[in-house]
C-alpha positions as CSV (number, residue, x, y, z in Angstrom):
1,X,0.0,0.0,0.0
2,X,1.1,3.6,-0.4
3,X,0.2,6.8,1.5
4,X,1.9,9.0,-1.1
5,X,-1.4,10.5,-2.3
6,X,-2.8,11.5,1.1
7,X,0.1,13.0,2.9
8,X,2.9,15.6,2.1
9,X,6.5,14.5,1.9
10,X,8.6,15.5,4.8
11,X,11.4,16.3,2.3
12,X,11.3,19.9,1.2
13,X,13.3,21.3,-1.8
14,X,16.3,22.6,0.3
15,X,18.8,20.7,2.3
16,X,17.2,19.6,5.5
17,X,18.8,19.1,8.9
18,X,17.7,16.5,11.4
19,X,19.1,14.6,14.4
20,X,19.0,11.1,12.9
21,X,18.5,9.8,9.4
22,X,17.0,6.2,9.3
23,X,17.5,4.3,6.1
24,X,14.8,1.5,5.7
25,X,11.3,1.4,7.1
26,X,10.9,-2.3,7.8
27,X,10.1,-3.4,11.3
28,X,13.5,-2.4,12.6
29,X,13.5,1.1,11.1
30,X,9.9,1.8,12.1
31,X,10.4,0.5,15.6
32,X,13.5,2.7,15.9
33,X,11.5,5.7,14.7
34,X,8.8,5.0,17.3
35,X,11.5,5.1,20.0
36,X,12.8,8.4,18.8
37,X,9.2,9.8,19.1
38,X,9.2,8.7,22.7
39,X,12.5,10.5,23.3
40,X,11.6,13.6,21.4
41,X,14.4,13.1,18.8
42,X,13.9,14.6,15.4
43,X,14.5,12.2,12.5
44,X,13.9,11.5,8.8
45,X,13.1,8.0,7.7
46,X,13.3,7.0,4.0
47,X,12.5,3.7,2.2
48,X,12.6,2.8,-1.5
49,X,9.4,0.8,-1.3
50,X,5.9,2.2,-1.8
51,X,4.7,1.5,1.7
52,X,4.6,-1.1,4.4
53,X,5.1,-4.6,3.0
54,X,2.0,-6.3,1.7
55,X,3.7,-9.7,2.4
56,X,3.5,-11.5,5.7
57,X,7.3,-12.4,5.9
58,X,8.4,-12.7,9.5
59,X,5.8,-14.2,11.8
60,X,6.8,-14.8,15.5
61,X,6.5,-12.0,18.0
62,X,8.2,-12.8,21.3
63,X,7.7,-11.6,24.9
64,X,10.6,-9.1,24.9
65,X,9.2,-7.4,21.8
66,X,5.7,-7.3,23.4
67,X,7.2,-5.6,26.4
68,X,8.7,-3.0,24.1
69,X,5.3,-2.6,22.3
70,X,3.7,-2.2,25.7
71,X,5.5,1.1,26.2
72,X,4.1,2.3,22.9
73,X,0.6,1.2,23.7
74,X,0.8,-1.4,20.9
75,X,1.0,-4.7,22.9
76,X,-2.8,-5.1,23.3
77,X,-3.6,-4.5,19.6
78,X,-0.8,-6.8,18.6
79,X,-2.2,-9.6,20.7
80,X,-5.7,-8.9,19.4
81,X,-4.6,-9.1,15.8
82,X,-2.4,-12.1,16.2
83,X,-2.8,-15.8,17.2
84,X,-1.2,-17.1,20.3
85,X,0.6,-20.4,19.9
86,X,-1.6,-22.5,22.1
87,X,0.0,-25.9,21.6
88,X,2.2,-28.0,19.3
89,X,1.6,-31.3,17.6
90,X,4.4,-33.6,16.4
91,X,3.3,-35.7,13.4
92,X,5.2,-38.7,12.0
93,X,4.2,-40.5,8.8
94,X,0.9,-38.7,8.8
95,X,-0.2,-39.5,12.4
96,X,-0.1,-37.3,15.5
97,X,2.6,-38.8,17.8
98,X,2.7,-36.1,20.5
99,X,0.9,-32.9,21.7
100,X,2.0,-30.4,24.3
101,X,0.9,-27.0,25.7
102,X,2.7,-23.8,24.7
103,X,0.2,-21.2,25.8
104,X,1.7,-20.6,29.2
105,X,5.3,-21.6,28.7
106,X,6.8,-18.5,30.3
107,X,4.3,-18.3,33.2
108,X,5.7,-16.1,36.0
109,X,8.4,-14.7,33.8
110,X,6.5,-12.0,31.8
111,X,3.1,-10.6,31.1
112,X,3.3,-12.4,27.7
113,X,4.2,-16.0,28.5
114,X,3.7,-17.3,24.9
115,X,4.8,-16.8,21.3
116,X,2.4,-14.6,19.2
117,X,2.0,-15.3,15.5
118,X,1.6,-11.9,13.9
119,X,2.7,-11.3,10.4
120,X,5.5,-8.8,9.6
121,X,3.1,-6.8,7.5
122,X,0.8,-6.3,10.5
123,X,3.7,-5.4,12.8
124,X,4.8,-2.8,10.3
125,X,1.3,-1.3,10.0
126,X,1.0,-1.1,13.8
127,X,4.3,0.8,14.0
128,X,3.6,3.0,11.0
129,X,0.2,3.9,12.4
130,X,1.8,4.9,15.7
131,X,4.1,7.3,13.8
132,X,1.3,8.8,11.9
133,X,-0.7,9.4,15.1
134,X,2.3,11.2,16.5
135,X,2.5,13.5,13.4
136,X,5.4,11.6,11.8
137,X,5.7,9.8,8.5
138,X,8.0,7.8,6.2
139,X,9.3,9.2,2.9
140,X,8.4,6.2,0.7
141,X,9.9,5.6,-2.7
142,X,12.9,7.5,-1.6
143,X,16.3,5.8,-2.2
144,X,19.7,6.5,-0.6
145,X,22.0,7.5,-3.4
146,X,25.2,8.3,-1.3
147,X,26.4,9.6,2.0
148,X,29.5,10.8,3.6
149,X,30.5,11.5,7.2
150,X,32.8,13.8,9.1
151,X,33.5,14.1,12.8
152,X,30.5,16.5,13.1
153,X,27.8,15.2,10.8
154,X,26.5,12.8,8.1
155,X,25.5,14.2,4.8
156,X,23.3,12.0,2.6
157,X,21.8,12.4,-0.9
158,X,18.6,10.7,-1.7
159,X,16.5,10.3,-4.8
160,X,12.8,11.0,-4.2
161,X,9.7,9.4,-5.8
162,X,9.5,12.2,-8.5
163,X,13.1,11.8,-9.4
164,X,14.5,14.8,-7.5
165,X,17.7,14.7,-5.6
166,X,17.5,15.8,-2.0
167,X,20.3,16.5,0.5
168,X,19.9,15.6,4.2
169,X,22.3,16.5,7.0
170,X,22.0,14.5,10.2
171,X,24.1,14.1,13.3
172,X,23.8,10.4,12.9
173,X,22.6,7.8,10.4
174,X,21.2,4.3,11.0
175,X,21.0,1.7,8.3
176,X,18.0,-0.5,8.8
177,X,18.0,-1.5,5.1
178,X,18.0,-5.3,5.2
179,X,20.5,-8.0,4.4
180,X,21.7,-6.3,1.1
181,X,22.2,-3.1,3.1
182,X,23.6,-0.3,0.9
183,X,24.6,1.5,4.1
184,X,26.8,-1.5,5.2
185,X,28.3,-1.8,1.7
186,X,29.2,1.9,1.6
187,X,30.8,1.6,5.0
188,X,32.8,-1.3,3.8
189,X,32.0,-3.5,6.8
190,X,32.6,-7.2,6.6
191,X,29.5,-9.5,6.6
192,X,31.1,-12.8,7.3
193,X,29.5,-16.1,7.8
194,X,28.1,-19.0,5.7
195,X,25.2,-20.0,3.5
196,X,23.0,-23.1,4.1
197,X,22.9,-25.1,0.9
198,X,19.3,-26.1,1.7
199,X,16.6,-24.2,-0.1
200,X,13.8,-23.0,2.1
201,X,10.2,-22.4,1.0
202,X,7.4,-20.4,2.7
203,X,3.8,-19.9,1.8
204,X,0.7,-18.4,3.4
205,X,-2.5,-20.3,2.5
206,X,-5.7,-21.9,3.7
207,X,-5.5,-25.7,4.4
208,X,-8.4,-28.1,4.6
209,X,-7.5,-31.2,6.6
210,X,-8.5,-33.3,9.7
211,X,-6.3,-31.3,12.1
212,X,-7.7,-28.5,14.3
213,X,-6.6,-24.9,13.9
214,X,-5.4,-24.4,17.4
215,X,-1.9,-25.8,17.2
216,X,1.5,-25.5,15.6
217,X,1.9,-28.6,13.4
218,X,5.4,-30.1,13.0
219,X,6.0,-32.9,10.5
220,X,9.0,-34.9,11.7
221,X,11.4,-36.0,9.0
222,X,14.9,-37.6,8.8
223,X,16.4,-34.8,6.8
224,X,14.0,-31.9,6.3
225,X,11.7,-29.4,7.9
226,X,7.9,-28.9,7.5
227,X,6.0,-26.7,9.9
228,X,2.4,-25.3,9.8
229,X,1.9,-22.1,11.9
230,X,-1.8,-21.2,12.6
231,X,-2.6,-17.6,11.5
232,X,-5.6,-15.4,12.4
233,X,-8.5,-16.4,10.1
234,X,-10.3,-19.6,9.3
235,X,-7.9,-22.4,8.3
236,X,-5.1,-19.9,7.5
237,X,-1.5,-21.2,8.0
238,X,2.1,-20.2,7.4
239,X,3.9,-23.1,5.8
240,X,7.7,-23.3,6.2
241,X,9.8,-26.1,4.9
242,X,13.0,-27.2,3.2
243,X,13.8,-29.0,0.1
244,X,16.1,-32.0,0.4
245,X,19.9,-31.4,0.1
246,X,20.0,-33.0,-3.4
247,X,17.4,-30.5,-4.7
248,X,19.5,-28.3,-7.1
249,X,17.3,-25.6,-8.4
250,X,18.0,-21.9,-7.9
251,X,15.7,-19.8,-5.8
252,X,13.9,-18.0,-8.6
253,X,13.4,-21.2,-10.7
254,X,11.1,-23.0,-8.3
255,X,7.4,-23.2,-9.2
256,X,4.7,-23.2,-6.6
257,X,3.6,-26.7,-7.9
258,X,6.9,-28.0,-6.8
259,X,6.4,-26.5,-3.3
260,X,3.0,-28.1,-3.0
261,X,4.3,-31.4,-4.2
262,X,6.9,-31.3,-1.5
263,X,4.3,-30.4,1.2
264,X,2.2,-33.3,0.2
265,X,5.1,-35.7,0.2
266,X,6.4,-34.6,3.6
267,X,3.0,-34.4,5.3
268,X,2.1,-38.0,4.4
269,X,-1.7,-37.4,4.9
270,X,-4.5,-35.9,2.9
271,X,-4.6,-32.1,2.9
272,X,-5.8,-29.4,0.5
273,X,-3.7,-26.3,0.2
274,X,-5.7,-23.5,-1.5
275,X,-6.1,-19.7,-1.6
276,X,-2.3,-19.2,-1.5
277,X,-1.7,-15.5,-0.6
278,X,2.0,-15.6,-1.4
279,X,5.0,-17.9,-1.5
280,X,8.7,-17.5,-1.7
281,X,11.9,-19.6,-1.8
282,X,15.2,-18.6,-0.4
283,X,18.6,-19.8,0.8
284,X,19.4,-19.0,4.3
285,X,22.6,-17.1,5.3
286,X,24.1,-17.1,8.7
287,X,26.2,-13.9,9.0
288,X,26.9,-10.9,11.2
289,X,28.6,-7.7,10.6
290,X,32.1,-7.1,11.8
291,X,31.0,-3.9,13.7
292,X,27.6,-2.4,14.3
293,X,28.9,1.1,13.9
294,X,31.5,3.2,12.2
295,X,31.9,6.8,13.1
296,X,28.4,8.4,13.1
297,X,26.8,5.6,11.2
298,X,25.1,2.5,12.7
299,X,23.5,-0.7,11.5
300,X,20.5,-2.5,12.9
301,X,18.4,-5.5,12.1
302,X,19.1,-7.6,9.0
303,X,21.6,-5.1,7.8
304,X,23.7,-6.3,10.8
305,X,22.8,-10.0,11.1
306,X,21.0,-12.7,9.3
307,X,20.3,-16.3,10.3
308,X,18.0,-19.3,9.9
309,X,14.3,-18.7,10.6
310,X,14.2,-21.4,13.3
311,X,13.0,-19.8,16.5
312,X,11.6,-16.7,14.8
313,X,14.4,-14.5,16.1
314,X,15.1,-12.1,13.2
315,X,12.4,-9.4,13.4
316,X,12.5,-9.4,17.2
317,X,16.3,-9.0,17.2
318,X,16.1,-6.0,14.9
319,X,13.5,-4.3,17.1
320,X,15.7,-4.9,20.1
321,X,18.7,-3.4,18.2
322,X,16.8,-0.2,17.7
323,X,15.6,-0.3,21.3
324,X,19.2,-0.5,22.6
325,X,20.5,2.3,20.3
326,X,17.6,4.8,20.7
327,X,18.1,5.7,24.3
328,X,21.8,6.1,23.9
329,X,21.5,8.4,20.9
330,X,18.8,10.3,22.8
331,X,21.1,10.9,25.8
332,X,23.9,12.2,23.5
333,X,21.6,14.4,21.4
334,X,20.1,15.8,24.6
335,X,23.5,16.5,26.1
336,X,22.9,14.0,29.0
337,X,25.8,11.7,28.0
338,X,29.1,11.7,26.3
339,X,29.4,10.2,22.8
340,X,31.5,7.4,24.2
341,X,28.2,5.7,25.4
342,X,27.5,5.0,21.8
343,X,30.4,2.5,21.8
344,X,28.3,0.2,24.0
345,X,25.8,-0.3,21.2
346,X,28.4,-2.3,19.3
347,X,29.7,-3.9,22.5
348,X,26.3,-5.2,23.5
349,X,24.5,-6.0,20.3
350,X,27.5,-7.6,18.4
351,X,28.0,-10.0,21.3
352,X,24.3,-10.8,21.1
353,X,24.4,-11.3,17.3
354,X,27.3,-13.8,17.7
355,X,25.4,-15.8,20.3
356,X,22.2,-15.6,18.2
357,X,23.8,-17.1,15.1
358,X,25.3,-20.0,17.2
359,X,21.9,-20.7,18.8
360,X,19.9,-20.6,15.6
361,X,22.4,-22.8,13.7
362,X,22.2,-25.4,16.4
363,X,18.4,-25.2,16.5
364,X,18.2,-25.7,12.7
365,X,20.4,-28.8,13.0
366,X,18.2,-30.2,15.7
367,X,15.0,-29.4,13.7
368,X,16.2,-30.5,10.2
369,X,19.8,-31.7,10.2
370,X,20.7,-34.9,8.4
371,X,23.1,-36.2,11.1
372,X,21.9,-39.7,11.9
373,X,22.0,-39.2,15.7
374,X,20.0,-35.9,15.5
375,X,17.6,-37.6,13.1
376,X,17.1,-40.5,15.5
377,X,16.5,-38.1,18.4
378,X,14.0,-36.0,16.3
379,X,12.1,-39.0,14.9
380,X,12.1,-41.4,17.8
381,X,13.0,-39.8,21.2
382,X,11.4,-36.3,20.8
383,X,7.7,-37.5,20.4
384,X,8.1,-39.7,23.5
385,X,9.6,-37.1,25.8
386,X,8.3,-33.7,24.6
387,X,4.9,-33.9,26.3
388,X,6.5,-34.6,29.6
389,X,9.6,-32.3,29.3
390,X,7.5,-29.3,28.4
391,X,5.6,-29.6,31.7
392,X,8.8,-29.3,33.8
393,X,9.4,-25.8,35.2
394,X,13.2,-26.1,35.0
395,X,12.8,-26.8,31.3
396,X,10.4,-24.0,30.8
397,X,12.6,-21.6,32.7
398,X,15.5,-22.6,30.4
399,X,13.8,-22.6,27.1
400,X,11.4,-19.7,27.3
401,X,14.0,-17.0,28.2
402,X,16.2,-18.3,25.3
403,X,13.4,-18.2,22.7
404,X,11.5,-15.2,24.0
405,X,14.7,-13.1,24.3
406,X,13.9,-12.1,27.9
407,X,17.1,-14.0,28.8
408,X,19.4,-11.7,26.9
409,X,21.8,-10.0,29.3
410,X,24.5,-7.3,29.1
411,X,26.5,-8.4,32.1
412,X,29.7,-7.9,30.1
413,X,28.9,-4.3,29.2
414,X,30.8,-1.4,30.6
415,X,27.3,0.1,31.4
416,X,26.7,-2.7,33.9
417,X,28.4,-2.1,37.3
418,X,28.5,-5.4,39.3
419,X,29.8,-3.8,42.5
420,X,27.3,-4.7,45.2
421,X,25.3,-7.3,43.3
422,X,27.0,-10.3,44.9
423,X,24.2,-11.5,47.2
424,X,21.5,-11.1,44.5
425,X,20.2,-13.8,42.1
426,X,19.6,-11.0,39.6
427,X,22.8,-9.2,38.4
428,X,23.8,-5.9,36.9
429,X,23.2,-6.3,33.1
430,X,20.1,-8.5,33.4
431,X,16.7,-7.5,32.1
432,X,14.5,-6.3,34.9
433,X,12.7,-9.4,36.2
434,X,8.9,-9.6,36.0
435,X,6.9,-9.7,39.2
436,X,3.7,-8.1,40.4
437,X,3.2,-5.2,42.8
438,X,-0.3,-5.0,44.3
439,X,-1.7,-7.1,41.5
440,X,0.0,-5.2,38.6
441,X,3.1,-5.9,36.6
442,X,6.2,-4.1,37.7
443,X,6.6,-3.1,34.0
444,X,3.5,-0.8,34.4
445,X,5.8,1.5,36.4
446,X,8.5,1.5,33.7
447,X,6.8,3.1,30.7
448,X,8.5,6.5,30.8
449,X,11.6,6.8,28.5
450,X,14.1,7.5,31.3
451,X,16.3,5.9,34.0
452,X,14.2,4.3,36.8
453,X,15.4,4.2,40.4
454,X,13.5,1.5,42.2
455,X,13.8,1.6,46.0
456,X,12.9,-1.7,47.7
457,X,12.2,-1.0,51.4
458,X,10.2,-2.0,54.4
459,X,11.0,1.2,56.3
460,X,9.1,4.3,55.3
461,X,11.4,6.7,57.2
462,X,14.4,5.5,55.1
463,X,12.4,6.2,52.0
464,X,11.8,9.8,53.1
465,X,15.5,10.4,53.5
466,X,16.2,9.0,50.0
467,X,13.6,11.3,48.6
468,X,15.6,14.3,49.9
469,X,18.7,12.9,48.2
470,X,16.8,12.7,44.9
471,X,15.7,16.3,44.8
472,X,18.8,17.5,42.9
473,X,18.4,14.8,40.2
474,X,17.1,15.8,36.8
475,X,13.5,14.6,36.7
476,X,13.7,14.3,32.9
477,X,16.6,11.8,33.3
478,X,15.5,9.7,36.2
479,X,12.3,8.9,38.1
480,X,11.9,6.6,41.1
481,X,9.4,4.2,42.6
482,X,9.1,2.7,46.0
483,X,8.5,-1.1,46.0
484,X,7.5,-3.0,49.2
485,X,9.6,-6.1,49.8
486,X,7.1,-9.0,49.9
487,X,7.8,-12.8,49.6
488,X,7.6,-12.6,45.8
489,X,10.2,-9.8,45.6
490,X,12.4,-11.7,48.1
491,X,12.2,-14.8,46.0
492,X,13.0,-13.0,42.7
493,X,16.0,-11.2,44.1
494,X,17.1,-13.8,46.7
495,X,17.1,-11.3,49.6
496,X,14.9,-9.9,52.4
497,X,17.2,-6.9,52.8
498,X,16.3,-3.4,51.7
499,X,18.1,-2.6,48.4
500,X,18.0,-0.2,45.5
501,X,18.5,-0.7,41.8
502,X,19.0,1.7,38.8
503,X,17.4,0.7,35.5
504,X,18.6,1.9,32.2
505,X,15.9,3.4,29.9
506,X,15.7,0.0,28.1
507,X,14.9,-1.7,31.5
508,X,18.2,-3.4,31.9
509,X,19.8,-3.2,35.4
510,X,22.7,-0.7,35.5
511,X,23.5,-1.1,39.2
512,X,21.9,-3.0,42.1
513,X,23.1,-2.3,45.6
514,X,22.3,-2.6,49.3
515,X,24.1,0.7,49.9
516,X,21.5,2.9,51.7
517,X,22.9,6.1,50.3
518,X,22.4,7.2,46.7
519,X,25.9,8.4,46.1
520,X,26.5,5.5,43.6
521,X,23.5,6.6,41.6
522,X,24.8,10.1,41.3
523,X,28.2,8.8,40.4
524,X,26.9,6.5,37.7
525,X,24.9,9.3,36.1
526,X,27.8,11.7,36.3
527,X,30.1,9.2,34.6
528,X,27.8,9.1,31.6
529,X,28.8,12.6,30.8
530,X,32.5,11.9,31.2
531,X,34.5,11.0,28.1
């Protein structure tokens, strides 16, 4: 779709100046733009396409992304428009061999203890509609022609929908322009990794069969992958599969009839695939960029990392890239932090990308690898143990944080100060754990785009003294909440002692301490402005 007819371009004839230029308006670029709206940062976002994608593309939305959406007021509409993964069925030679519950896999760990199936097109529309409500837009059909950077700024030339050349000057540029990123190419950054020789196929269609529409259907095979994901709407499914290793056609040469033939052969039971909305074939790359930044230019999303679709990590990871970068750029642009804080974007997200590629590669081998031992496990052992294993809390608490991305931590980051976190189960660099305060999620107190000082205390007089210490803090930079220590809090943090923690604007713990004074808070915030 295109909004070119009913809205003016944000690009005037003359050179325009802005804080940040975003190249690419997929889910990563749109989510980054939404964060800049929260922080009051001026930006221009351009994309060479006509509008948000009409294709479903990426599908899974994980808990960490929904926590980010919650701050934008988008979590509720996302859940309403999507389909929660209620359960999974394992099929072998056409028969159901196992079934297990997925709807509450992360119970007690987040407000969103499940995987949500919501097509990329709908995610993009949610984000784009948010921007429009805030008086912002995307300059569609606008292509980056060139850019150059100095120590003070980035200057870019773009070609607009009507063929004009336009110059944009920004303090920073972020490339969210996908796996073939022109920003990455122009920066000359290495994109090392490998390519899976297997050819993947994907299709969205309606399916008539004997199976109910309430489950993720996985067809087990010795050397390939076939999964049916339920989508919103009667009998609608996303179909994802692989051709066998010996299949030698190139991506663009595969006909839909060959895909359907492959689906029928792998499923091994009667099904009627019809009303195909779209289909695609592709080879999967497993690569990450050598650096997420160079000078005043940054990369995020598929421009910085690509991997197998197993685990539905890609779109979520790109959104988290932008979430990590936005608050740091905002602090620098608002003169609340020195530019050196921007180095932590590469430090934190490159480490995550490396780990992500290793994890998704392993997951793919388990799901579809041809190794005889993995095939035996997948075909014989998994159907027997899965219904029981997925009921075990230790397994849930291991798997769900990994898949949902709530388990990502930045303990290695220079922004995480471990001094004083020794007695705690939760450490500096961890995501703020989920728990309830008076029946409401702790995350309800964390919607403002600023640092959050959380004071956990059982003594009101101590709190009043701390309030006095906070009076000289910038209210635009940090706010505070008082949390009573109840059995749930004590269990989460492994302490009954009064303590205080400082959360970064992305709700990761910067410092956690039992020190009753707030000198460490002041010192931490002062160090942000020190080069």
